[in-house]
The first five atom37 places (N, CA, C, CB, O) and aatype in JSON, in Angstrom:
{
  "aatype": [20, 20, 20, 20, 20, 20, 20, 20, 20, 20, 20, 20, 20, 20, 20, 20, 20, 20, 20, 20, 20, 20, 20, 20, 20, 20, 20, 20, 20, 20, 20, 20, 20, 20, 20, 20, 20, 20, 20, 20, 20, 20, 20, 20, 20, 20, 20, 20, 20, 20, 20, 20, 20, 20, 20, 20, 20, 20, 20, 20, 20, 20, 20, 20, 20, 20, 20, 20, 20, 20, 20, 20, 20, 20, 20, 20, 20, 20, 20, 20],
  "atom_mask": [
    [1, 1, 1, 1, 1],
    [1, 1, 1, 1, 1],
    [1, 1, 1, 1, 1],
    [1, 1, 1, 1, 1],
    [1, 1, 1, 1, 1],
    [1, 1, 1, 1, 1],
    [1, 1, 1, 1, 1],
    [1, 1, 1, 1, 1],
    [1, 1, 1, 1, 1],
    [1, 1, 1, 1, 1],
    [1, 1, 1, 1, 1],
    [1, 1, 1, 1, 1],
    [1, 1, 1, 1, 1],
    [1, 1, 1, 1, 1],
    [1, 1, 1, 1, 1],
    [1, 1, 1, 1, 1],
    [1, 1, 1, 1, 1],
    [1, 1, 1, 1, 1],
    [1, 1, 1, 1, 1],
    [1, 1, 1, 1, 1],
    [1, 1, 1, 1, 1],
    [1, 1, 1, 1, 1],
    [1, 1, 1, 1, 1],
    [1, 1, 1, 1, 1],
    [1, 1, 1, 1, 1],
    [1, 1, 1, 1, 1],
    [1, 1, 1, 1, 1],
    [1, 1, 1, 1, 1],
    [1, 1, 1, 1, 1],
    [1, 1, 1, 1, 1],
    [1, 1, 1, 1, 1],
    [1, 1, 1, 1, 1],
    [1, 1, 1, 1, 1],
    [1, 1, 1, 1, 1],
    [1, 1, 1, 1, 1],
    [1, 1, 1, 1, 1],
    [1, 1, 1, 1, 1],
    [1, 1, 1, 1, 1],
    [1, 1, 1, 1, 1],
    [1, 1, 1, 1, 1],
    [1, 1, 1, 1, 1],
    [1, 1, 1, 1, 1],
    [1, 1, 1, 1, 1],
    [1, 1, 1, 1, 1],
    [1, 1, 1, 1, 1],
    [1, 1, 1, 1, 1],
    [1, 1, 1, 1, 1],
    [1, 1, 1, 1, 1],
    [1, 1, 1, 1, 1],
    [1, 1, 1, 1, 1],
    [1, 1, 1, 1, 1],
    [1, 1, 1, 1, 1],
    [1, 1, 1, 1, 1],
    [1, 1, 1, 1, 1],
    [1, 1, 1, 1, 1],
    [1, 1, 1, 1, 1],
    [1, 1, 1, 1, 1],
    [1, 1, 1, 1, 1],
    [1, 1, 1, 1, 1],
    [1, 1, 1, 1, 1],
    [1, 1, 1, 1, 1],
    [1, 1, 1, 1, 1],
    [1, 1, 1, 1, 1],
    [1, 1, 1, 1, 1],
    [1, 1, 1, 1, 1],
    [1, 1, 1, 1, 1],
    [1, 1, 1, 1, 1],
    [1, 1, 1, 1, 1],
    [1, 1, 1, 1, 1],
    [1, 1, 1, 1, 1],
    [1, 1, 1, 1, 1],
    [1, 1, 1, 1, 1],
    [1, 1, 1, 1, 1],
    [1, 1, 1, 1, 1],
    [1, 1, 1, 1, 1],
    [1, 1, 1, 1, 1],
    [1, 1, 1, 1, 1],
    [1, 1, 1, 1, 1],
    [1, 1, 1, 1, 1],
    [1, 1, 1, 1, 1]
  ],
  "atom_positions": [
    [[0.84, -1.18, 0.0], [0.0, 0.0, 0.01], [0.89, 1.24, 0.0], [-0.95, -0.01, 1.24], [1.9, 1.32, 0.7]],
    [[0.48, 2.21, -0.81], [1.17, 3.52, -0.82], [0.58, 4.38, 0.29], [1.03, 4.23, -2.22], [-0.57, 4.19, 0.69]],
    [[1.38, 5.32, 0.79], [0.93, 6.1, 1.93], [1.51, 7.51, 1.87], [1.34, 5.41, 3.25], [2.63, 7.72, 1.41]],
    [[0.72, 8.47, 2.34], [1.21, 9.84, 2.52], [0.67, 10.36, 3.84], [0.79, 10.78, 1.33], [-0.47, 10.07, 4.21]],
    [[1.49, 11.15, 4.57], [1.15, 11.62, 5.92], [1.28, 13.14, 6.02], [2.05, 10.95, 6.98], [2.09, 13.76, 5.34]],
    [[0.43, 13.72, 6.89], [0.51, 15.13, 7.23], [0.29, 15.3, 8.72], [-0.52, 15.96, 6.41], [-0.37, 14.47, 9.35]],
    [[0.82, 16.36, 9.27], [0.49, 16.78, 10.63], [-0.27, 18.1, 10.5], [1.79, 16.93, 11.54], [0.23, 19.07, 9.92]],
    [[-1.48, 18.13, 11.05], [-2.36, 19.29, 10.9], [-2.65, 19.85, 12.29], [-3.68, 18.91, 10.16], [-3.0, 19.11, 13.21]],
    [[-2.52, 21.16, 12.44], [-2.82, 21.8, 13.71], [-4.11, 22.61, 13.55], [-1.63, 22.71, 14.18], [-4.2, 23.48, 12.69]],
    [[-5.09, 22.32, 14.39], [-6.35, 23.06, 14.44], [-6.51, 23.55, 15.87], [-7.59, 22.16, 13.99], [-6.62, 22.75, 16.8]],
    [[-6.51, 24.85, 16.03], [-6.52, 25.41, 17.38], [-5.23, 25.04, 18.08], [-7.75, 24.92, 18.18], [-4.14, 25.29, 17.56]],
    [[-5.33, 24.44, 19.25], [-4.16, 24.03, 20.01], [-3.85, 22.54, 19.88], [-4.35, 24.37, 21.47], [-2.96, 22.04, 20.56]],
    [[-4.57, 21.84, 19.01], [-4.41, 20.39, 18.9], [-3.85, 20.0, 17.54], [-5.74, 19.69, 19.14], [-4.24, 20.54, 16.51]],
    [[-2.93, 19.05, 17.55], [-2.36, 18.5, 16.31], [-3.01, 17.18, 15.97], [-0.82, 18.33, 16.44], [-3.36, 16.4, 16.86]],
    [[-3.17, 16.94, 14.67], [-3.8, 15.7, 14.18], [-2.87, 15.07, 13.16], [-5.19, 15.98, 13.55], [-2.24, 15.77, 12.37]],
    [[-2.79, 13.75, 13.18], [-2.03, 12.98, 12.23], [-3.0, 12.49, 11.15], [-1.27, 11.78, 12.92], [-3.91, 11.71, 11.45]],
    [[-2.82, 12.93, 9.91], [-3.69, 12.55, 8.8], [-2.9, 11.64, 7.87], [-4.25, 13.81, 8.04], [-1.77, 11.97, 7.48]],
    [[-3.48, 10.51, 7.51], [-2.81, 9.54, 6.65], [-3.76, 9.1, 5.54], [-2.31, 8.31, 7.46], [-4.91, 8.76, 5.82]],
    [[-3.3, 9.12, 4.3], [-4.04, 8.5, 3.21], [-3.22, 7.29, 2.77], [-4.29, 9.51, 2.0], [-2.01, 7.37, 2.58]],
    [[-3.9, 6.18, 2.61], [-3.26, 4.94, 2.21], [-4.1, 4.32, 1.11], [-3.09, 3.95, 3.42], [-5.32, 4.24, 1.24]],
    [[-3.48, 3.89, 0.01], [-4.21, 3.31, -1.11], [-3.38, 2.22, -1.77], [-4.6, 4.39, -2.13], [-2.15, 2.22, -1.7]],
    [[-4.08, 1.32, -2.41], [-3.45, 0.21, -3.12], [-3.23, 0.6, -4.57], [-4.3, -1.07, -3.02], [-4.15, 1.04, -5.24]],
    [[-2.03, 0.44, -5.04], [-1.75, 0.71, -6.46], [-2.32, -0.39, -7.36], [-0.23, 0.86, -6.7], [-2.44, -0.21, -8.57]],
    [[-2.65, -1.53, -6.77], [-3.2, -2.65, -7.56], [-4.71, -2.56, -7.69], [-2.82, -3.98, -6.92], [-5.24, -2.73, -8.79]],
    [[-5.4, -2.29, -6.6], [-6.88, -2.3, -6.62], [-7.49, -0.91, -6.6], [-7.41, -3.09, -5.46], [-8.68, -0.76, -6.88]],
    [[-6.7, 0.11, -6.26], [-7.14, 1.49, -6.09], [-8.01, 1.71, -4.86], [-7.9, 1.92, -7.31], [-8.5, 2.82, -4.65]],
    [[-8.22, 0.7, -4.05], [-8.93, 0.87, -2.79], [-8.06, 1.67, -1.83], [-9.32, -0.51, -2.16], [-6.84, 1.6, -1.89]],
    [[-8.71, 2.45, -0.95], [-7.92, 3.24, -0.02], [-8.74, 3.74, 1.15], [-7.29, 4.4, -0.73], [-9.94, 3.5, 1.25]],
    [[-8.04, 4.46, 2.04], [-8.72, 5.02, 3.21], [-7.95, 6.24, 3.72], [-8.85, 3.96, 4.33], [-6.75, 6.4, 3.47]],
    [[-8.7, 7.09, 4.44], [-8.12, 8.25, 5.11], [-8.28, 8.0, 6.6], [-8.81, 9.61, 4.66], [-9.37, 7.64, 7.06]],
    [[-7.2, 8.19, 7.36], [-7.24, 8.04, 8.82], [-6.82, 9.35, 9.49], [-6.32, 6.87, 9.29], [-5.89, 10.02, 9.06]],
    [[-7.53, 9.68, 10.55], [-7.17, 10.83, 11.37], [-6.89, 10.29, 12.76], [-8.31, 11.94, 11.39], [-7.77, 9.69, 13.38]],
    [[-5.67, 10.48, 13.24], [-5.22, 9.95, 14.53], [-5.52, 8.46, 14.66], [-5.88, 10.71, 15.67], [-5.91, 7.98, 15.72]],
    [[-5.33, 7.72, 13.56], [-5.48, 6.26, 13.57], [-6.88, 5.75, 13.29], [-5.05, 5.74, 14.87], [-7.05, 4.55, 13.07]],
    [[-7.89, 6.61, 13.29], [-9.27, 6.18, 13.05], [-9.64, 6.45, 11.59], [-10.27, 6.9, 14.01], [-9.38, 7.53, 11.07]],
    [[-10.25, 5.46, 10.93], [-10.68, 5.63, 9.54], [-11.86, 6.6, 9.5], [-11.07, 4.26, 8.9], [-12.86, 6.39, 10.19]],
    [[-11.73, 7.66, 8.7], [-12.8, 8.65, 8.55], [-13.43, 8.6, 7.16], [-12.27, 10.05, 8.82], [-14.51, 9.14, 6.95]],
    [[-12.76, 7.95, 6.21], [-13.29, 7.83, 4.85], [-12.56, 6.67, 4.19], [-13.11, 9.16, 4.03], [-11.36, 6.5, 4.36]],
    [[-13.3, 5.88, 3.43], [-12.7, 4.76, 2.69], [-13.39, 4.64, 1.33], [-12.81, 3.42, 3.5], [-14.54, 5.04, 1.17]],
    [[-12.68, 4.08, 0.37], [-13.28, 3.79, -0.93], [-12.8, 2.41, -1.38], [-12.91, 4.9, -1.98], [-11.7, 1.97, -1.05]],
    [[-13.66, 1.76, -2.15], [-13.39, 0.4, -2.6], [-12.58, 0.36, -3.87], [-14.68, -0.35, -2.8], [-12.2, 1.39, -4.42]],
    [[-12.32, -0.83, -4.33], [-11.52, -1.01, -5.53], [-12.3, -0.56, -6.76], [-11.08, -2.48, -5.68], [-13.53, -0.54, -6.76]],
    [[-11.57, -0.23, -7.78], [-12.17, 0.23, -9.03], [-11.1, 0.59, -10.03], [-13.08, 1.41, -8.79], [-9.91, 0.39, -9.78]],
    [[-11.53, 1.11, -11.14], [-10.59, 1.46, -12.2], [-9.75, 2.69, -11.87], [-11.34, 1.7, -13.48], [-8.62, 2.81, -12.34]],
    [[-10.31, 3.61, -11.04], [-9.63, 4.86, -10.76], [-9.61, 5.15, -9.26], [-10.29, 6.0, -11.51], [-10.53, 4.78, -8.53]],
    [[-8.56, 5.81, -8.83], [-8.52, 6.39, -7.49], [-9.32, 7.69, -7.57], [-7.03, 6.64, -6.98], [-9.17, 8.42, -8.55]],
    [[-10.16, 8.02, -6.57], [-10.95, 9.26, -6.66], [-10.06, 10.5, -6.83], [-11.81, 9.42, -5.41], [-8.94, 10.54, -6.33]],
    [[-10.58, 11.49, -7.54], [-9.84, 12.75, -7.73], [-9.84, 13.57, -6.45], [-10.46, 13.57, -8.89], [-8.82, 14.17, -6.1]],
    [[-10.97, 13.61, -5.73], [-11.07, 14.3, -4.44], [-11.79, 13.41, -3.43], [-11.81, 15.65, -4.59], [-12.71, 12.67, -3.77]],
    [[-11.35, 13.5, -2.19], [-11.94, 12.74, -1.09], [-12.26, 13.74, 0.02], [-10.98, 11.59, -0.59], [-11.35, 14.34, 0.59]],
    [[-13.53, 13.91, 0.33], [-13.96, 14.86, 1.37], [-14.14, 14.14, 2.7], [-15.28, 15.56, 0.95], [-14.58, 12.99, 2.75]],
    [[-13.79, 14.83, 3.8], [-13.96, 14.33, 5.16], [-13.87, 15.51, 6.1], [-12.9, 13.23, 5.51], [-13.76, 16.64, 5.65]],
    [[-13.91, 15.27, 7.39], [-13.81, 16.35, 8.38], [-12.81, 15.99, 9.46], [-15.18, 16.66, 9.01], [-12.62, 14.82, 9.79]],
    [[-12.17, 17.01, 10.0], [-11.32, 16.87, 11.18], [-11.93, 17.77, 12.23], [-9.79, 17.26, 10.88], [-11.92, 18.99, 12.1]],
    [[-12.48, 17.15, 13.28], [-13.3, 17.87, 14.25], [-14.44, 18.52, 13.46], [-12.46, 18.94, 15.05], [-15.2, 17.81, 12.81]],
    [[-14.6, 19.82, 13.51], [-15.66, 20.49, 12.76], [-15.15, 21.15, 11.48], [-16.32, 21.54, 13.62], [-15.92, 21.78, 10.75]],
    [[-13.86, 20.99, 11.2], [-13.26, 21.62, 10.0], [-13.47, 20.72, 8.78], [-11.74, 21.88, 10.22], [-13.23, 19.52, 8.83]],
    [[-13.92, 21.33, 7.68], [-14.03, 20.61, 6.42], [-12.62, 20.38, 5.88], [-14.92, 21.38, 5.4], [-11.77, 21.27, 5.92]],
    [[-12.41, 19.18, 5.36], [-11.11, 18.83, 4.8], [-11.33, 18.0, 3.55], [-10.24, 18.06, 5.84], [-12.37, 17.35, 3.39]],
    [[-10.35, 18.03, 2.66], [-10.4, 17.14, 1.5], [-9.0, 16.89, 0.99], [-11.29, 17.74, 0.39], [-8.08, 17.7, 1.16]],
    [[-8.86, 15.75, 0.35], [-7.64, 15.39, -0.36], [-7.89, 15.59, -1.83], [-7.19, 13.93, -0.05], [-8.96, 15.24, -2.33]],
    [[-6.92, 16.14, -2.53], [-7.04, 16.3, -3.98], [-5.83, 15.64, -4.63], [-7.14, 17.81, -4.39], [-4.68, 15.96, -4.31]],
    [[-6.11, 14.73, -5.52], [-5.05, 14.07, -6.28], [-4.49, 15.06, -7.29], [-5.57, 12.78, -6.99], [-5.24, 15.79, -7.93]],
    [[-3.17, 15.1, -7.44], [-2.52, 16.12, -8.28], [-2.7, 15.87, -9.77], [-1.05, 16.18, -7.95], [-2.6, 16.82, -10.55]],
    [[-2.95, 14.66, -10.2], [-3.11, 14.36, -11.61], [-3.9, 13.08, -11.82], [-1.77, 14.25, -12.29], [-4.11, 12.33, -10.88]],
    [[-4.32, 12.84, -13.03], [-5.12, 11.64, -13.31], [-4.33, 10.37, -13.11], [-5.65, 11.69, -14.72], [-4.86, 9.4, -12.58]],
    [[-3.09, 10.36, -13.51], [-2.29, 9.15, -13.39], [-1.28, 9.23, -12.25], [-1.58, 8.88, -14.67], [-0.59, 8.26, -11.95]],
    [[-1.18, 10.39, -11.63], [-0.23, 10.6, -10.54], [-0.94, 10.34, -9.21], [0.38, 12.04, -10.58], [-1.95, 10.97, -8.91]],
    [[-0.41, 9.44, -8.45], [-1.01, 9.13, -7.15], [-0.29, 9.92, -6.06], [-0.94, 7.6, -6.86], [0.35, 9.35, -5.17]],
    [[-0.4, 11.21, -6.14], [0.19, 12.11, -5.17], [-0.89, 13.07, -4.73], [1.44, 12.86, -5.76], [-1.61, 13.62, -5.57]],
    [[-1.02, 13.3, -3.44], [-2.16, 14.02, -2.87], [-1.75, 15.32, -2.21], [-2.88, 13.15, -1.87], [-0.66, 15.43, -1.64]],
    [[-2.64, 16.31, -2.28], [-2.54, 17.52, -1.48], [-3.69, 17.48, -0.47], [-2.59, 18.84, -2.37], [-4.78, 17.01, -0.79]],
    [[-3.44, 17.94, 0.73], [-4.45, 18.0, 1.78], [-4.86, 19.46, 2.0], [-3.92, 17.37, 3.1], [-4.0, 20.34, 2.1]],
    [[-6.16, 19.7, 2.07], [-6.72, 21.02, 2.35], [-7.61, 20.91, 3.59], [-7.54, 21.57, 1.11], [-8.49, 20.05, 3.66]],
    [[-7.38, 21.79, 4.55], [-8.19, 21.82, 5.79], [-8.57, 23.26, 6.02], [-7.43, 21.22, 7.04], [-7.69, 24.12, 6.11]],
    [[-9.87, 23.53, 6.11], [-10.34, 24.89, 6.33], [-9.82, 25.87, 5.29], [-9.94, 25.35, 7.69], [-9.57, 27.03, 5.61]],
    [[-9.66, 25.42, 4.05], [-9.19, 26.28, 2.99], [-7.69, 26.42, 2.89], [-9.77, 27.61, 3.15], [-7.19, 27.05, 1.96]],
    [[-6.94, 25.83, 3.82], [-5.48, 25.93, 3.82], [-4.88, 24.64, 3.25], [-4.94, 26.19, 5.26], [-5.29, 23.54, 3.62]],
    [[-3.91, 24.8, 2.35], [-3.23, 23.65, 1.76], [-2.05, 23.24, 2.63], [-2.76, 23.97, 0.31], [-1.27, 24.08, 3.09]],
    [[-1.93, 21.94, 2.85], [-0.8, 21.4, 3.62], [0.15, 20.63, 2.73], [-1.29, 20.49, 4.74], [1.16, 20.11, 3.21]]
  ]
}
């Protein structure tokens, strides 16, 4: 499984955000502090964007390209 990690600070608290996906099946999941907050099943494509929340903040992952499995994380409008 491929993986990318971020450390996100909201207020006075830090959160560990991890996206993990299979290059073979395209299935994946997003974890915040070890708990799965969003998952997707296998298919032909990895999703372009994955929406979720950290506490009350809206967050999403955006894949940088159609064939590139590299993600940017946005929380409350800020890119990490």
